[in-house]
DRENDO-1510 file (C-alpha; in Angstrom, 1 decimal, always signed):
<recs>
REC; n; res; u; v; w
REC; 1; MET; +51.5; +231.2; +35.4 .
REC; 2; LYS; +51.3; +233.6; +32.5 .
REC; 3; ASP; +55.1; +234.4; +32.7 .
REC; 4; ILE; +55.8; +230.6; +32.5 .
REC; 5; GLU; +53.7; +230.1; +29.6 .
REC; 6; GLU; +55.4; +233.0; +27.9 .
REC; 7; LEU; +58.8; +231.5; +28.7 .
REC; 8; ILE; +57.7; +228.1; +27.3 .
REC; 9; GLN; +56.5; +229.8; +24.1 .
REC; 10; LYS; +59.6; +231.7; +23.8 .
REC; 11; ALA; +61.9; +228.7; +24.4 .
REC; 12; VAL; +59.9; +226.8; +21.8 .
REC; 13; GLU; +60.3; +229.6; +19.3 .
REC; 14; LEU; +64.0; +229.8; +19.8 .
REC; 15; GLN; +64.4; +226.1; +19.5 .
REC; 16; ASN; +62.4; +226.2; +16.1 .
REC; 17; ASN; +64.7; +228.9; +15.0 .
REC; 18; GLY; +67.6; +226.5; +15.4 .
REC; 19; LEU; +69.0; +227.5; +18.7 .
REC; 20; ILE; +70.3; +224.7; +21.1 .
REC; 21; SER; +69.4; +224.5; +24.7 .
REC; 22; ALA; +72.6; +226.4; +25.9 .
REC; 23; GLN; +71.8; +229.2; +23.5 .
REC; 24; ILE; +68.2; +229.3; +24.4 .
REC; 25; ALA; +69.5; +229.4; +28.0 .
REC; 26; ASP; +71.5; +232.4; +27.4 .
REC; 27; GLU; +68.9; +234.2; +25.5 .
REC; 28; LEU; +66.4; +233.7; +28.3 .
REC; 29; ASN; +68.9; +234.2; +31.1 .
REC; 30; VAL; +67.8; +230.7; +32.8 .
REC; 31; SER; +69.7; +227.6; +33.5 .
REC; 32; ARG; +70.0; +224.8; +30.9 .
REC; 33; GLU; +68.0; +222.6; +33.2 .
REC; 34; THR; +65.2; +225.2; +33.1 .
REC; 35; VAL; +65.5; +225.2; +29.3 .
REC; 36; ILE; +65.0; +221.4; +29.1 .
REC; 37; TRP; +62.0; +221.5; +31.4 .
REC; 38; LEU; +60.4; +224.3; +29.5 .
REC; 39; LEU; +60.7; +222.5; +26.3 .
REC; 40; THR; +59.5; +219.3; +27.8 .
REC; 41; ARG; +56.7; +221.0; +29.4 .
REC; 42; SER; +55.8; +222.5; +26.0 .
REC; 43; LYS; +55.0; +219.0; +24.9 .
REC; 44; LYS; +53.0; +218.3; +28.0 .
REC; 45; GLU; +55.4; +215.5; +29.0 .
REC; 46; VAL; +56.5; +217.1; +32.3 .
REC; 47; THR; +56.0; +215.3; +35.5 .
REC; 48; THR; +58.7; +216.8; +37.6 .
REC; 49; PRO; +58.4; +220.2; +39.5 .
REC; 50; ALA; +60.1; +223.3; +37.8 .
REC; 51; PRO; +63.8; +223.8; +38.6 .
REC; 52; LYS; +64.6; +226.5; +41.0 .
REC; 53; ASP; +65.4; +229.5; +38.7 .
REC; 54; ILE; +64.8; +233.0; +37.9 .
REC; 55; SER; +64.4; +234.3; +34.6 .
REC; 56; VAL; +66.2; +237.7; +34.1 .
REC; 57; ASN; +64.9; +240.1; +31.4 .
REC; 58; TRP; +67.2; +243.0; +30.9 .
REC; 59; SER; +66.1; +244.1; +27.4 .
REC; 60; CYS; +65.0; +247.6; +28.7 .
REC; 61; ILE; +68.8; +248.1; +29.3 .
REC; 62; GLY; +70.1; +246.2; +26.3 .
REC; 63; LYS; +67.9; +248.2; +23.8 .
REC; 64; SER; +69.5; +251.6; +24.7 .
REC; 65; ALA; +73.2; +252.3; +24.1 .
REC; 66; GLU; +73.0; +255.1; +26.6 .
REC; 67; ARG; +71.6; +252.9; +29.1 .
REC; 68; LEU; +74.3; +250.2; +28.6 .
REC; 69; HIS; +76.9; +253.0; +28.9 .
REC; 70; HIS; +75.5; +254.1; +32.2 .
REC; 71; ILE; +75.4; +250.5; +33.4 .
REC; 72; SER; +79.1; +250.0; +32.2 .
REC; 73; LEU; +80.3; +253.0; +34.1 .
REC; 74; ALA; +78.8; +251.5; +37.3 .
REC; 75; LEU; +80.4; +248.1; +36.6 .
REC; 76; CYS; +83.7; +249.9; +35.8 .
REC; 77; ASP; +83.7; +251.6; +39.2 .
REC; 78; MET; +83.1; +248.2; +41.1 .
REC; 79; VAL; +85.8; +246.6; +38.9 .
REC; 80; LEU; +88.3; +249.4; +39.8 .
REC; 81; GLU; +87.4; +249.0; +43.5 .
REC; 82; THR; +88.2; +245.4; +43.3 .
REC; 83; MET; +91.5; +245.9; +41.2 .
REC; 84; GLU; +92.7; +248.6; +43.8 .
REC; 85; LYS; +92.4; +246.0; +46.6 .
REC; 86; ALA; +94.5; +243.5; +44.5 .
REC; 87; ASN; +96.9; +246.4; +43.7 .
REC; 88; ALA; +96.6; +245.6; +39.9 .
REC; 89; GLU; +95.8; +247.4; +36.6 .
REC; 90; VAL; +93.1; +246.3; +34.3 .
REC; 91; ASP; +94.9; +245.3; +31.0 .
REC; 92; VAL; +92.2; +243.4; +29.1 .
REC; 93; VAL; +88.4; +243.2; +29.4 .
REC; 94; VAL; +87.3; +239.7; +28.3 .
REC; 95; GLY; +83.5; +239.9; +27.0 .
REC; 96; ILE; +81.6; +236.5; +27.1 .
REC; 97; ALA; +79.8; +236.2; +23.8 .
REC; 98; ALA; +77.2; +237.2; +23.0 .
REC; 99; ASN; +75.6; +239.0; +26.0 .
REC; 100; GLY; +78.7; +240.2; +27.5 .
REC; 101; ILE; +80.3; +241.9; +24.5 .
REC; 102; PRO; +78.4; +245.1; +24.5 .
REC; 103; LEU; +79.0; +245.8; +28.2 .
REC; 104; ALA; +82.7; +244.5; +27.8 .
REC; 105; SER; +83.4; +246.9; +24.7 .
REC; 106; MET; +82.1; +250.1; +26.7 .
REC; 107; MET; +84.0; +249.0; +29.8 .
REC; 108; ALA; +87.2; +248.4; +27.8 .
REC; 109; TYR; +87.0; +251.9; +26.4 .
REC; 110; GLU; +86.2; +253.5; +29.9 .
REC; 111; LEU; +89.1; +251.5; +31.4 .
REC; 112; GLY; +91.7; +252.3; +28.6 .
REC; 113; ALA; +92.1; +248.5; +28.3 .
REC; 114; ASP; +92.2; +246.0; +25.5 .
REC; 115; LEU; +89.1; +244.1; +24.4 .
REC; 116; ALA; +89.1; +240.3; +24.2 .
REC; 117; ILE; +86.1; +237.9; +23.3 .
REC; 118; TYR; +85.4; +234.6; +24.4 .
REC; 119; HIS; +83.2; +232.4; +22.3 .
REC; 120; ARG; +81.3; +229.5; +23.9 .
REC; 121; LYS; +81.3; +226.2; +22.0 .
REC; 122; GLY; +78.0; +224.6; +21.1 .
REC; 123; GLN; +76.3; +222.8; +24.0 .
REC; 124; ASP; +73.4; +220.7; +23.1 .
REC; 125; HIS; +72.7; +218.9; +26.3 .
REC; 126; VAL; +72.9; +219.9; +30.0 .
REC; 127; HIS; +75.8; +217.3; +30.7 .
REC; 128; THR; +78.0; +217.7; +27.4 .
REC; 129; SER; +80.0; +220.5; +26.5 .
REC; 130; ARG; +83.0; +221.7; +24.5 .
REC; 131; ARG; +85.4; +224.2; +25.6 .
REC; 132; GLY; +85.1; +227.8; +24.2 .
REC; 133; THR; +88.0; +229.9; +22.8 .
REC; 134; ILE; +89.4; +233.6; +23.1 .
REC; 135; SER; +89.1; +235.0; +19.6 .
REC; 136; ARG; +92.2; +236.0; +17.8 .
REC; 137; ASN; +90.6; +238.9; +16.2 .
REC; 138; PHE; +90.9; +240.9; +19.3 .
REC; 139; GLY; +93.3; +241.6; +22.3 .
REC; 140; SER; +95.8; +239.1; +23.6 .
REC; 141; VAL; +95.3; +237.8; +27.1 .
REC; 142; ALA; +98.7; +236.2; +27.8 .
REC; 143; GLY; +100.4; +237.5; +30.9 .
REC; 144; LYS; +97.7; +240.3; +31.4 .
REC; 145; ASN; +95.3; +241.3; +34.1 .
REC; 146; CYS; +91.8; +240.3; +32.9 .
REC; 147; VAL; +88.3; +241.3; +33.7 .
REC; 148; ILE; +85.5; +239.0; +32.6 .
REC; 149; VAL; +82.3; +240.5; +31.6 .
REC; 150; ASP; +78.9; +238.8; +31.3 .
REC; 151; ASP; +75.3; +239.6; +31.6 .
REC; 152; VAL; +74.1; +237.0; +34.2 .
REC; 153; ILE; +75.7; +234.4; +36.4 .
REC; 154; THR; +73.2; +231.5; +36.7 .
REC; 155; THR; +75.4; +228.3; +37.7 .
REC; 156; GLY; +78.9; +229.9; +37.3 .
REC; 157; LEU; +79.8; +227.2; +34.7 .
REC; 158; THR; +80.6; +229.6; +31.9 .
REC; 159; SER; +82.6; +231.9; +34.1 .
REC; 160; THR; +84.6; +228.9; +35.6 .
REC; 161; GLU; +85.3; +227.8; +32.0 .
REC; 162; VAL; +86.5; +231.2; +31.0 .
REC; 163; ILE; +88.7; +231.4; +34.2 .
REC; 164; ASP; +90.3; +228.0; +33.5 .
REC; 165; GLN; +90.9; +229.0; +29.8 .
REC; 166; LEU; +92.6; +232.2; +30.8 .
REC; 167; ARG; +94.8; +230.5; +33.5 .
REC; 168; GLU; +95.9; +227.9; +30.7 .
REC; 169; MET; +96.9; +231.0; +28.7 .
REC; 170; ASP; +99.0; +232.3; +31.3 .
REC; 171; ALA; +96.6; +235.3; +31.8 .
REC; 172; LYS; +95.6; +236.5; +35.4 .
REC; 173; PRO; +91.6; +236.6; +35.9 .
REC; 174; ARG; +91.1; +239.3; +38.5 .
REC; 175; VAL; +87.4; +239.8; +38.6 .
REC; 176; VAL; +84.2; +238.7; +37.0 .
REC; 177; ALA; +81.7; +241.7; +36.4 .
REC; 178; VAL; +78.0; +241.0; +35.7 .
REC; 179; LEU; +74.6; +242.7; +35.7 .
REC; 180; VAL; +73.0; +240.0; +37.8 .
REC; 181; ASP; +74.6; +237.2; +39.9 .
REC; 182; LYS; +71.8; +234.4; +40.4 .
REC; 183; LYS; +74.4; +232.1; +41.9 .
REC; 184; GLY; +74.7; +234.3; +45.0 .
REC; 185; ALA; +78.5; +233.6; +45.2 .
REC; 186; ASP; +81.4; +236.0; +46.4 .
REC; 187; SER; +83.8; +234.4; +44.1 .
REC; 188; ILE; +84.3; +231.6; +41.4 .
REC; 189; SER; +87.5; +229.7; +41.2 .
REC; 190; ASN; +89.1; +232.2; +43.6 .
REC; 191; VAL; +88.1; +235.1; +41.6 .
REC; 192; PRO; +85.8; +237.7; +43.1 .
REC; 193; ILE; +82.4; +238.5; +41.5 .
REC; 194; GLN; +81.2; +242.0; +41.2 .
REC; 195; SER; +77.5; +242.4; +40.2 .
REC; 196; LEU; +75.0; +245.1; +40.1 .
REC; 197; VAL; +72.3; +242.7; +41.5 .
REC; 198; LYS; +72.9; +239.5; +43.6 .
REC; 199; ILE; +70.1; +237.3; +44.1 .
REC; 200; VAL; +69.9; +235.0; +47.2 .
REC; 201; ARG; +67.1; +232.5; +47.5 .
REC; 202; VAL; +65.5; +232.0; +51.0 .
REC; 203; ASP; +63.7; +228.7; +50.9 .
</recs>
């Protein structure tokens, strides 16, 4: 119960600092539904059971550039294995802001690829969202083989959004690389997922 209380406290703190539910979900690595539940529970208004979710805290990796580098090398190895099967080269690594950017930067360097950044738009409710964009300040994706990098896949919504956006820009999304896959899927929108850890619920 202590962990739940700490999550509630952190969610409330982030909300008080001006973050919206989607940003809080990204920061805590939980689903948006879980954030709504945590914030509601903080007001003692909750009557529904907690959503089936798992909180991922990878700050012991994130605080160390050296650890991030080692993790990025492992992800690069997995990406290259996937790309070899597809008989394709990596042209661009697309980091999903904000948590995917450090890994994507290191991976782009290691793979000798360009770096692109995907910015999510504000999402203030579980069922409403606006499309994000590929930043113009980084590499172009049009016509190129793209590797999508994020920290955690929870529902797959963000990855699907990025894949759709890349396809609309005539890019070729080839693989999604993440630290943790909470969805437990092999692919999203016909794009393979490579993760260091895959979580599968048995219940």
